[in-house]
C-alpha positions in Angstrom: -15.2 -17.6 -16.5 -14.5 -18.5 -12.9 -11.5 -20.5 -14.0 -10.1 -17.6 -16.0 -10.6 -15.2 -13.1 -9.0 -17.6 -10.7 -6.0 -18.1 -13.0 -5.6 -14.3 -13.4 -5.7 -13.8 -9.6 -3.1 -16.5 -9.1 -0.8 -15.0 -11.7 -1.2 -11.6 -10.0 -0.5 -13.1 -6.6 2.6 -14.9 -7.8 3.8 -11.7 -9.5 3.3 -9.8 -6.3 5.3 -12.3 -4.3 8.1 -12.3 -6.8 8.2 -8.6 -7.0 8.5 -8.4 -3.2 11.3 -11.0 -3.1 13.1 -9.2 -5.9 13.0 -5.8 -4.1 16.5 -4.5 -3.8 18.3 -4.8 -0.5 20.1 -1.7 0.8 23.4 -3.1 -0.2 22.2 -3.7 -3.8 20.7 -0.3 -4.0 24.0 1.2 -2.8 26.0 -0.6 -5.4 23.7 0.5 -8.1 23.8 4.1 -7.0 27.5 4.1 -7.3 27.4 3.2 -11.0 25.0 6.0 -12.0 24.7 9.7 -11.8 23.0 10.1 -8.5 21.3 13.4 -9.5 19.4 11.5 -12.3 18.3 8.5 -10.1 15.6 8.7 -7.4 15.6 5.8 -4.9 12.0 5.4 -3.7 11.2 3.1 -0.8 7.5 2.4 -1.1 4.9 0.4 0.9 3.7 -2.6 -0.9 0.1 -1.5 -1.3 1.2 1.5 -3.4 3.7 -0.2 -5.7 1.4 -0.6 -8.7 0.2 3.1 -8.5 3.8 4.2 -8.1 4.7 2.4 -11.4 2.0 4.4 -13.1 3.4 7.6 -11.6 6.9 6.6 -12.6 5.8 6.3 -16.3 4.1 9.7 -16.2 6.9 11.5 -14.3 9.6 10.1 -16.6 7.6 11.2 -19.7 8.6 14.8 -19.0 11.5 14.5 -16.6 14.9 13.0 -17.6 15.3 11.5 -14.1 14.6 7.8 -13.3 12.9 6.3 -10.4 14.4 3.2 -8.7 11.6 1.4 -6.8 12.3 -0.7 -3.6 9.1 -2.2 -2.1 8.4 -3.7 1.2 6.3 -3.4 4.4 6.4 0.0 6.0 7.9 -1.3 9.1 10.8 -3.1 7.3 11.6 -0.1 5.1 11.6 2.2 8.1 14.1 -0.1 9.8 16.3 -0.1 6.7 16.3 3.7 6.6 17.2 3.9 10.2 20.2 1.7 9.4 21.3 4.0 6.6 19.7 2.5 3.5 20.4 4.8 0.5 16.9 5.9 -0.3 15.9 9.4 -1.4 12.2 9.2 -0.7 10.0 7.2 1.6 6.4 6.5 0.6 4.9 4.9 3.7 1.5 3.3 4.3 1.2 5.3 7.6 2.1 8.6 9.2 3.9 7.3 12.2 7.2 6.1 10.6 7.8 9.2 8.4 7.1 11.4 11.5 9.5 9.3 13.6 12.2 9.8 10.9 11.4 13.5 10.9 11.8 13.7 14.6 15.2 11.9 14.4 16.5 14.4 11.9 16.7 11.9 9.0 14.4 13.9 6.6 14.4 17.1 4.7 12.7 19.8 6.8 9.0 20.4 6.0 9.0 17.8 3.2 6.5 15.4 4.8 2.9 15.3 3.6 0.0 12.9 3.2 0.0 11.7 -0.4 -2.9 9.2 -0.2 -5.5 7.7 2.0 -6.3 4.0 2.1 -9.5 2.1 2.4 -9.9 -1.4 4.1 -12.0 -4.2 2.7 -12.8 -7.8 3.6 -12.3 -9.9 0.5 -13.3 -13.4 -0.5 -13.0 -14.0 -4.2 -15.0 -17.3 -4.2 -17.8 -15.9 -2.0 -21.1 -14.5 -3.4 -23.3 -12.1 -1.5 -25.9 -9.6 -2.4 -24.6 -6.6 -4.4 -26.5 -4.2 -2.1 -23.8 -4.6 0.6 -20.8 -5.4 -1.4 -20.3 -2.5 -3.8 -17.9 0.3 -4.2 -20.3 2.9 -2.7 -21.9 1.2 0.3 -20.3 0.2 3.6 -20.6 -3.1 5.3 -22.7 -3.5 8.4 -21.4 -5.0 11.6 -23.6 -8.0 11.1 -22.3 -8.7 7.6 -18.7 -8.4 8.7 -19.3 -10.7 11.7 -21.1 -13.2 9.5 -18.3 -13.4 6.9 -15.6 -13.7 9.6 -17.5 -16.3 11.7 -18.0 -18.6 8.7 -14.4 -18.5 7.3 -12.1 -21.4 7.9 -9.1 -19.1 7.6 -8.6 -15.3 7.8 -5.6 -13.4 6.4 -4.3 -10.0 7.5 -1.0 -8.2 7.3 1.3 -8.1 10.4 -0.2 -5.4 12.6 3.3 -4.5 13.9 4.7 -3.9 10.4 1.8 -3.0 8.1 -0.7 -0.2 8.7 -3.4 -2.1 6.9 -2.8 -5.0 9.3 -3.0 -2.7 12.2 -6.4 -1.4 11.0 -7.6 -4.9 10.4 -6.7 -5.8 14.0 -8.6 -2.8 15.2 -11.7 -4.0 13.4 -11.4 -7.4 15.0 -10.8 -5.8 18.5 -13.7 -3.3 18.1 -16.1 -6.1 17.1 -14.7 -8.3 19.9 -14.2 -11.1 17.4 -12.2 -14.1 18.5 -11.5 -17.0 16.1 -13.2 -20.3 16.7 -11.2 -23.5 17.4 -11.5 -24.6 13.8 -10.5 -21.3 12.4 -7.0 -20.3 11.3 -5.4 -16.8 11.4 -2.8 -16.3 8.6 -0.5 -13.4 9.1 1.4 -11.9 6.1 4.2 -9.5 6.1 2.5 -6.8 4.1 -0.8 -6.1 2.3 0.6 -7.5 -1.0 1.3 -10.8 0.5 -2.1 -10.8 2.2 -3.8 -10.4 -1.1 -1.7 -13.2 -2.5 -2.7 -15.5 0.3 -6.4 -15.0 -0.5 -6.0 -15.0 -4.2 -4.2 -18.4 -4.2 -6.7 -20.0 -1.8 -4.3 -20.2 1.1 -6.8 -18.1 3.1 -10.6 -18.1 2.8 -10.8 -14.4 3.1 -8.7 -11.5 4.1 -8.4 -7.8 5.0 -6.9 -6.1 2.0 -6.7 -2.7 0.4 -9.7 -1.2 -1.4 -7.3 0.0 -4.1 -6.4 -3.7 -4.9 -10.1 -4.4 -5.6 -10.2 -1.6 -8.2 -6.8 -2.5 -9.6 -7.8 -6.2 -10.1 -11.4 -5.4 -11.2 -12.9 -7.6 -8.5 -16.7 -8.2 -8.6 -18.4 -5.9 -6.0 -20.2 -8.9 -4.4 -16.8 -10.5 -3.4 -15.8 -7.9 -0.8 -17.1 -5.7 2.0 -16.1 -2.1 2.4 -15.1 -1.7 6.1 -16.6 1.5 7.6 -13.8 4.0 8.5 -15.4 4.3 12.0 -14.1 0.8 12.8 -10.4 1.6 12.5 -7.9 4.4 12.6 -7.5 6.4 9.4 -5.1 4.9 7.0 -3.2 8.1 6.0 -0.1 7.5 3.9 2.7 10.0 4.3 5.6 10.7 1.9 8.9 12.3 3.1 12.2 13.2 1.4 15.1 11.7 3.3 18.3 13.5 4.4 20.3 11.2 2.1 18.4 12.7 -0.9 18.5 16.3 0.3 20.9 17.3 -2.5 19.2 15.2 -5.2 17.2 17.7 -7.3 15.5 14.8 -9.0 14.1 13.6 -5.7 12.9 17.2 -4.9 11.2 17.3 -8.4 9.4 14.0 -7.7 8.1 15.2 -4.3 6.7 18.3 -6.0 5.2 16.2 -8.7 3.7 13.7 -6.2 1.8 16.6 -4.5 0.6 18.0 -7.8 -2.9 17.8 -9.2 -1.5 15.8 -12.1 -0.2 13.0 -9.9 -3.1 13.1 -7.5 -5.5 12.4 -10.4 -3.5 9.2 -11.1 -3.6 8.3 -7.4 -7.3 8.9 -7.1 -8.0 6.8 -10.2 -6.2 3.9 -8.5 -8.6 3.8 -5.6 -7.0 6.0 -3.0 -8.4 9.1 -1.3 -6.6 12.3 -2.3 -8.5 15.1 -0.6 -6.2 15.0 2.4 -3.9 18.0 1.7 -3.8 21.3 -0.1 -1.5 20.2 -2.8 0.8 22.3 -4.9 0.0 23.6 -8.3 0.2 21.1 -11.2 3.7 20.5 -12.5 3.7 20.6 -16.3 6.3 19.0 -18.5 
């Protein structure tokens, strides 16, 4: 059973890395947009932690709308930099609020289009570690002592780059708030985004890591392999969506933004492990 689970995680981790490497560059996206009717294609730049959920939303959206989503994944920081350089995206689904707000302040977004589409949770995950189910389930939160114990006994700890990834920033806040410094025999492994962080732990390249709670639900991880980090230990992980100026005349992009805020889409987002009680969303779009 353990062998099967391990193989499954490694396959998922490899798929995550390949998916990230295969994400379209701005130039590729531009070339593609020139060969299609731009009104029927929606270019969505999405933070890595939300890619799987976005694929589910894509299937649902395209079931009643003739438009198609073109997904480009990456760390929030890198996608933000691409957008500042003119990358041809219509919508930006970030893993934070800061970058969409900065784009808004720079006049690169459609007025009043920004809203929080999901809230993230942070967990400390070690797939090969067993601990009592009373502190490692979906409902309860970890104690300071349990987090410190896990971290102090780990040869290597993975987290996303705090400068590029909001989940990495939150993880660094946890370490700072607990005043945790790594021992001389411990190794810190920094990934570019939360997807790569998950891959590092899943493949055994890191003993444990700070990853997204939604990834635990998505991969059906046993509750005793991770600790839910109390939200009081880090800044809220609120993920904002915004329609970009380049997509202002793309009705399909506007349609998707309305859909993303709808009860129909929010139900899918919630079932994927994200918090959704963060906005007063619009009425449900019906096909």
